[in-house]
ROSE-4610 file (N, C-alpha, C; in Angstrom, 1 decimal, always signed):
// ROSE-4610
residu = [M/M/M/A/A/A/Q/Q/Q/V/V/V/D/D/D/V/V/V/L/L/L/Y/Y/Y/F/F/F/A/A/A/W/W/W/V/V/V/R/R/R/E/E/E/R/R/R/I/I/I/G/G/G/H/H/H/G/G/G/S/S/S/D/D/D/R/R/R/V/V/V/D/D/D/T/T/T/S/S/S/A/A/A/A/A/A/T/T/T/V/V/V/S/S/S/A/A/A/L/L/L/M/M/M/D/D/D/E/E/E/L/L/L/V/V/V/A/A/A/K/K/K/G/G/G/P/P/P/E/E/E/Y/Y/Y/A/A/A/A/A/A/A/A/A/F/F/F/E/E/E/D/D/D/R/R/R/A/A/A/A/A/A/L/L/L/R/R/R/A/A/A/A/A/A/V/V/V/D/D/D/Q/Q/Q/T/T/T/L/L/L/V/V/V/D/D/D/L/L/L/D/D/D/A/A/A/P/P/P/L/L/L/G/G/G/G/G/G/A/A/A/R/R/R/E/E/E/V/V/V/A/A/A/I/I/I/F/F/F/P/P/P/P/P/P/M/M/M/T/T/T/G/G/G/G/G/G]
num = [1/1/1/2/2/2/3/3/3/4/4/4/5/5/5/6/6/6/7/7/7/8/8/8/9/9/9/10/10/10/11/11/11/12/12/12/13/13/13/14/14/14/15/15/15/16/16/16/17/17/17/18/18/18/19/19/19/20/20/20/21/21/21/22/22/22/23/23/23/24/24/24/25/25/25/26/26/26/27/27/27/28/28/28/29/29/29/30/30/30/31/31/31/32/32/32/33/33/33/34/34/34/35/35/35/36/36/36/37/37/37/38/38/38/39/39/39/40/40/40/41/41/41/42/42/42/43/43/43/44/44/44/45/45/45/46/46/46/47/47/47/48/48/48/49/49/49/50/50/50/51/51/51/52/52/52/53/53/53/54/54/54/55/55/55/56/56/56/57/57/57/58/58/58/59/59/59/60/60/60/61/61/61/62/62/62/63/63/63/64/64/64/65/65/65/66/66/66/67/67/67/68/68/68/69/69/69/70/70/70/71/71/71/72/72/72/73/73/73/74/74/74/75/75/75/76/76/76/77/77/77/78/78/78/79/79/79/80/80/80/81/81/81/82/82/82/83/83/83/84/84/84]
x = [+16.9/+15.5/+15.5/+14.4/+14.2/+12.9/+12.9/+11.7/+10.9/+9.6/+8.8/+7.5/+7.1/+5.8/+4.7/+3.7/+2.6/+1.3/+0.8/-0.4/-1.6/-2.8/-4.0/-5.1/-5.8/-6.9/-8.2/-9.3/-10.7/-11.0/-11.6/-12.1/-10.9/-9.7/-8.6/-8.3/-8.3/-8.1/-9.2/-10.5/-11.6/-11.5/-11.1/-10.9/-9.8/-8.7/-7.5/-7.8/-8.5/-8.8/-7.9/-6.9/-6.1/-5.5/-4.9/-4.4/-3.0/-2.2/-0.8/-0.1/+1.0/+1.9/+3.3/+4.2/+5.7/+6.2/+6.7/+7.0/+8.5/+9.1/+10.4/+10.1/+10.6/+10.2/+11.5/+11.4/+12.4/+11.8/+10.5/+9.8/+10.5/+10.5/+11.1/+10.1/+8.8/+7.8/+6.6/+5.7/+4.5/+3.7/+3.5/+2.7/+3.3/+4.6/+5.3/+5.1/+5.1/+4.9/+3.4/+2.5/+1.1/+1.1/+1.8/+1.9/+2.4/+3.4/+3.9/+2.8/+2.1/+1.1/-0.1/-0.4/-1.5/-1.2/+0.0/+0.4/+0.2/-0.1/-0.3/-1.7/-2.6/-3.9/-5.1/-6.2/-7.4/-7.9/-7.7/-8.1/-7.3/-6.0/-5.1/-5.5/-5.8/-6.2/-7.4/-8.4/-9.6/-9.3/-8.4/-8.1/-7.4/-6.6/-5.8/-6.3/-7.5/-8.0/-8.2/-8.7/-8.9/-7.9/-6.8/-5.7/-6.0/-6.9/-7.3/-8.0/-8.5/-9.3/-8.4/-7.1/-6.2/-5.2/-4.8/-3.8/-2.7/-1.5/-0.4/+0.4/+1.0/+2.0/+3.2/+4.4/+5.6/+6.3/+6.5/+7.1/+6.3/+5.0/+4.0/+4.0/+4.5/+4.4/+3.5/+2.5/+1.6/+2.4/+2.2/+3.0/+2.0/+2.5/+1.8/+2.2/+1.3/+1.6/+2.9/+3.3/+4.6/+5.8/+5.6/+6.7/+7.7/+9.0/+10.0/+9.9/+10.2/+10.2/+11.5/+12.6/+13.9/+14.2/+14.5/+14.7/+13.6/+12.4/+11.1/+11.1/+10.5/+10.3/+8.8/+8.0/+6.5/+5.8/+4.8/+4.0/+2.5/+1.7/+0.3/-0.5/-1.5/-2.4/-3.8/-4.5/-5.9/-6.7/-8.0/-8.8/-8.7/-9.1/-9.0/-9.7/-9.2/-9.8/-10.9/-11.9/-13.0/-13.0/-13.6/-13.6/-14.4/-14.3/-15.2/-14.5]
y = [-6.6/-6.4/-5.2/-4.5/-3.3/-3.5/-2.9/-3.0/-1.7/-1.8/-0.7/-0.8/+0.3/+0.3/+0.7/-0.2/+0.0/+0.4/+1.5/+2.0/+1.9/+1.4/+1.3/+2.2/+2.8/+3.7/+3.4/+3.8/+3.7/+2.3/+2.0/+0.7/-0.3/+0.2/-0.7/-1.3/-0.5/-1.0/-2.0/-1.7/-2.5/-3.9/-3.9/-5.2/-6.1/-5.4/-6.2/-6.6/-5.7/-6.1/-5.4/-4.6/-3.9/-2.7/-1.8/-0.5/-0.4/-1.4/-1.3/-2.7/-2.8/-3.9/-3.4/-4.1/-3.8/-5.0/-4.7/-5.8/-5.7/-6.8/-6.9/-7.1/-6.2/-6.2/-6.0/-6.6/-6.4/-5.7/-5.2/-4.5/-3.2/-3.0/-1.7/-0.6/-0.9/+0.1/-0.2/+0.8/+0.6/-0.5/-0.6/-1.7/-3.0/-3.2/-4.4/-4.8/-3.8/-4.0/-4.5/-4.0/-4.5/-6.0/-6.3/-7.7/-8.6/-8.2/-9.0/-9.1/-8.0/-8.0/-9.0/-9.0/-9.8/-11.3/-11.7/-13.1/-13.4/-12.4/-12.7/-13.3/-13.1/-13.7/-13.1/-13.7/-13.2/-11.8/-11.5/-10.1/-9.0/-9.3/-8.4/-8.4/-9.6/-9.6/-8.8/-8.9/-8.1/-6.6/-6.2/-4.8/-4.2/-5.0/-4.5/-4.9/-5.5/-6.0/-4.9/-3.7/-2.6/-1.5/-1.7/-0.7/+0.7/+0.8/+2.1/+2.9/+2.2/+2.9/+3.2/+3.0/+3.3/+4.4/+5.0/+6.0/+5.6/+6.2/+5.9/+7.1/+7.1/+8.1/+7.3/+7.8/+7.2/+8.3/+8.0/+8.9/+10.2/+10.1/+11.2/+12.1/+11.6/+12.3/+11.5/+12.1/+11.4/+11.0/+9.7/+9.2/+8.3/+8.0/+7.0/+5.7/+4.7/+3.3/+2.7/+3.3/+2.8/+3.6/+4.4/+5.1/+4.2/+4.5/+3.7/+3.9/+2.8/+2.8/+3.4/+3.2/+3.7/+3.2/+4.2/+3.9/+4.2/+4.1/+4.5/+3.8/+4.5/+4.0/+3.7/+4.4/+4.3/+4.4/+3.5/+3.6/+3.6/+4.6/+4.6/+4.3/+3.5/+3.1/+3.4/+4.1/+4.6/+4.9/+4.9/+5.3/+6.8/+7.3/+8.7/+9.5/+10.7/+11.6/+12.4/+12.7/+13.5/+14.9/+15.8/+17.2/+17.2/+18.3/+18.5/+19.2]
z = [+1.1/+1.6/+2.5/+2.4/+3.3/+4.1/+5.3/+6.1/+5.9/+5.7/+5.4/+6.2/+6.8/+7.4/+6.4/+6.3/+5.3/+6.1/+5.8/+6.5/+5.6/+6.1/+5.3/+5.9/+5.0/+5.4/+4.7/+5.4/+4.9/+4.6/+3.4/+3.1/+2.9/+2.5/+2.4/+3.8/+4.8/+6.2/+6.6/+6.2/+6.5/+5.9/+4.6/+3.9/+4.5/+4.8/+5.4/+6.8/+7.6/+8.9/+10.0/+9.6/+10.5/+9.8/+10.5/+10.0/+9.5/+9.8/+9.3/+9.4/+8.6/+8.7/+8.6/+9.2/+9.0/+8.2/+7.0/+6.1/+5.6/+5.4/+4.7/+3.2/+2.4/+1.0/+0.1/-1.0/-2.1/-3.2/-3.1/-4.1/-4.5/-5.8/-6.3/-6.5/-6.6/-6.7/-5.8/-5.7/-4.8/-5.3/-6.6/-7.2/-6.9/-7.0/-6.7/-5.2/-4.3/-2.9/-2.8/-3.5/-3.4/-3.9/-4.9/-5.4/-4.2/-3.5/-2.4/-1.3/-1.0/+0.0/-0.4/-1.6/-2.1/-1.7/-1.8/-1.5/+0.0/+0.9/+2.3/+2.6/+1.7/+1.9/+1.1/+1.2/+0.4/+0.8/+2.1/+2.5/+1.8/+1.6/+0.9/-0.6/-1.2/-2.6/-2.8/-1.9/-2.0/-1.9/-1.0/-0.8/-2.1/-2.7/-3.9/-5.2/-5.3/-6.6/-7.6/-7.2/-8.2/-7.9/-8.4/-8.2/-8.7/-9.7/-10.3/-9.2/-8.2/-7.1/-5.9/-6.1/-4.9/-5.2/-4.1/-4.2/-3.1/-3.3/-2.3/-2.0/-0.9/-0.5/+0.1/-0.4/+0.1/+0.9/+2.2/+3.2/+3.1/+3.1/+3.2/+1.9/+0.8/-0.5/-1.4/-2.0/-2.9/-4.1/-4.6/-5.7/-6.5/-7.8/-8.6/-8.1/-8.5/-8.0/-8.6/-9.7/-10.3/-9.8/-8.8/-8.2/-7.5/-7.6/-6.9/-5.4/-4.7/-3.2/-2.7/-3.4/-3.0/-1.5/-0.7/+0.7/+1.6/+1.1/+1.8/+3.2/+4.1/+5.4/+5.7/+4.9/+5.1/+3.8/+3.6/+2.4/+2.9/+2.5/+2.9/+1.7/+1.9/+0.8/+1.2/+0.2/+0.6/-0.7/-0.6/-1.7/-2.0/-3.2/-3.5/-2.4/-2.1/-1.1/-1.8/-1.1/-1.6/-0.9/-1.5/-0.9/+0.4/+1.1/+2.2/+3.3]
């Protein structure tokens, strides 16, 4: 297992109710990490129910949800960014 800081932004943070978690995970991918987080409660399930509407960054690099976590220290989860 590895320990990862998971950061939540925008409406993801609003649905979960806080901005970050430090989790012990055995997940191999970002999506698998989301699966583990969903098990934490209904607020996580609500935040991750539409994964097509989510983006992720692993150690501050944008990645697909099927990207491997490897030795990641930080995963950020957020909705798509808009211009401005």
